[in-house]
N, C-alpha and C positions, 0 to 999 in steps of 0.2 A: 402513474409511471407512463412516460411518452414512449410509444412502441418504436421498433426497429431503430433504436438508437444504440450508440456505442459509449461506453464510459472508459475514458483513459484515466488511469489512477497511478500515482507515483507514492512511493513509500520513502520518505526523504530520510535517508540514514547512511551510515558508513560501512565499509566492507567487512569490518569485525563485527557488525550487528548481525549475526546469523547463527543458526544451530548446526551448521555442517561441519564445524570443527570446534576443538576445545579453545575458546577464545582466551580465557585467562592464562592457560598454558603457553599459547602462542605469544602472547604479549608479554608475559614474564620472560620466556626464554630468548625472544628475539628484539624485544623493545625495552628491556630493563624495567619492566613493569609499569611503563608510561605509555599510554594509548598515543599513536603517532598521528600526526596532522594527515589529512586527505585532501583530494581535489574536488570534495563534495560541492564547494560553491561553483566550481567551474562547471561540473556535470550537471547541476541542478540549473544553471544558466543555459546549457546546451539543450537540455529538454525543453525549458520554456521557449527558447529560439526555434526548435525544431516544431513544437506544437503551433506557434504563432506564424511560422512559414506556411503551415498547412491550414491556418485559419480554423484550427480547433480548439475546443475547450477541454481542460483536464482538471483533476482533482488532486490536490498535493496533501498527503497526510504527512504532517511534519512531526518529526520526533523532538522531544523537548531538550534533550542533552545536546543534540546535534545543532539545533537553533540557538541555544545558549553559547555554545562553543564558536559558531559562526553566525554572527548577527547579520551578515550580508545576505544570508538566505532570505530572511524575512523582508529584507529591503527588496530583494528582486521580486519576491512573490507579492508584495503588497503594491507594486508598481504595475502589475499586469492584471487581467480579467480572470485569470484562473481562480479556482476555490481553494481556500485553505482551510484544511481539516486537521484533526488531532490524532497523532500516532502515538500518545502517551508520552511519558518522560524518559524513562529508561527502558532500553530494548531487551536486555537479558536479565533483568531483575525478576525472580520468581514470585515476589510478593506474597510471601506466607502470612504477612499481616495486612489485612484490609486497609488499615488506617494509613500505612505507608503508601498504598495506591491512591486512596483519597487525596493525601497531601500532595502528592506529585501531580494530580490532575488540576487541583487549585493552584499549584505553582505555574503550570502550563498557562492557565487562563490568566493570572495575575502578570505573568513575566514575559510571555510569548505572544499570546493571541487570545483575546477574549470572546471573540465572535463566532468561533467555529461551531458549525452545526453537525459535523460529521466526526465520526470516530472510527479508527481500526486499531484493534489490539495488536501489539507487538507479538509476533510469533503466533497469533490467532489465539492467545491465551486469555479466554474470557470465562467469566462465571455469572449466574444470576445477580449475585450481590453486586458485582462490578457493573453489570448493565443498569441495575437500579440506581446506582450512584451517578452515572453519567447522564441518565434521563433527568435525575433530580437537579443536575448542574445545568441542565438547559440544552443538551444534545439532542438533536431531533432524529438522527438515524445512526446506525452502526453499519460496517461493512467488513465484518470480520468471519463469518460463518461460511466455511467452504463445504458445500453439500456433496461430499466425495466420500470414497473410500479412503480409509485411514493411511493414505500415502502422501508424504512420508509420515512418521509416526506422530508427529507433534500436532497434526491437525487433520480434520476429515470428519465430517458429520453426516454419515450417508443418508439418514432418514429425513434431513431437513428439506425444506422446500427450495427449489432451484429458482422461484420467482420472490419478488419483494413481498413481506408480509409483517405482521405486527408482533412484537414480542410483548405479551400482556402481562401486567403485574397488579398487585393489590390496590384497590383504590380507583380502579378504572384507568389507570395509566398505561401508556403503551409507548414502546419504541420501534420506528420501523427499522427493520432488518433488511439491508440490500445485499444479498449473497454474492460471492464471487462466482463467476462463470465456470462451469465444469462441463465436460463432454456428457450430454444427456443420456439417458438409459443406463450406460455402464457405469456412470459416475466416476469418471477419472479426471483428476486436476489437470491444469497445462495452460492456463491463460495468460502466462507470464512467468517471471522468474526462472528457477532452475530449469524448467521444462522448455521455456523458449530458448535458452541457451544451449541445452544438452539434447533435448529430443529435436528442437528445431522449429524454424518459422512454419513449417506446413502443418505440425502439429497444433501449435497455437491458433493458426488461422482456421483449422477445422474445429477447434473448440469453439471459438467465437462464432464460426458460421452456424454450427448446428445448435448453439445457444440462442442465437437470434431466432432460428425457426421454432425452437421449442419454448423459449421463454420470453421473446419479444425484445431481447436486449443482450448485449455482450460487453463483459468487462475485462479490460486489459490491465495488467499491473507491471510496474518496472521500478528498479531502484537506480538512483544516480551512478552508483559505483558499477553497475553493469554496463555502462557505456565508457568507463575509464579505461585508458590505455596504462594506467599507473598501479594496477593492483599489485600486491607482492607476490614474489615467486619463492615461497617457502616450502621445503621438504615435508614439513608437518601438516601441510594444507593439501589435500588430494587433489589432482588435477581438475576433476569435474566442478570444483567449487567456482573456479574463474575461468572455466572453459569458455571460449568465443566471447569473452568481455571485451569492451572497446569498441572500435569502429565497426566490427561485423555485427554486434548486437544494436548498435545505431543504426547501421543500414537495413537491418531486419525490421527494427521498429518502423522506419520510414516506408519499408514495403508494405508492412501491415496496415498503416495509415491509408496507404494508396489503394490497397485491396478493397478496403471499407469505405472509400471515398464517397460512395453513394448513400451511406448512412449518415445521419447527423451525429457528431460528437458532442456530448453535454457533460456538464458537471453533474455531479450526483444530486446536489441541491437543485439544479434547474430541472434535472429529470423527475425529481419529486414535487417540483412546483413549490419550493421552498424559497421565501424571499431571502436574498443574500444582502447584508449591509454594506453599504458603500464604504470603500477605503480612502 
């Protein structure tokens, strides 16, 4: 890993790909059970343009169902120098059957992008069997483990390393785990997402700052819908879910990039010295 580097990561998904509210209930009641269109193409392009304006590199973890719905997303990403990685196919599917998961990953490789080296599990919902399968399918690294206290309840692996390490499997096989940044020592999350919007810029800045000192890198994450001014105003969705989304989050993201302008922003593959295929 290249020391003192920043890894800007984007989970390319839509506003209803979340655990913060009962998605099926909201879609059934307010959208007649039909998932609405969103401005994810526009906001993904905004993020690409923002990163390009600062001449920084980023890693885009693309959700298969979103890329299928909006083919323009892949056209945008393939036309730039940022890394394209995999975010699985469905975001909110529980995958009680491992074969369904396997089939969806093969679908992503066959229909969306075959050269992805990196993987991030939706909702950070991983398992040893899933890790072994993505390794078998040629993925070189994962970035799903959040080495923090169990906050919120669906992720958090307090005893995991805060630095990149190998997940070792039978037969001498290993997958590189590139963990999300957390506040060292007390192991609190906050390098993006809900914490960036609700706790604020200074919290995320400090998570990244102290991660750099402790681990040699900082990882930031963002979703396109977080910079959208078109998120729904629905009483069944609590105010904190979309709090500060839109131009405020975009401006804070720019501020964060400027704060760490003295550090090199790399794709994860570049940080791990993995060769990326030409597109």
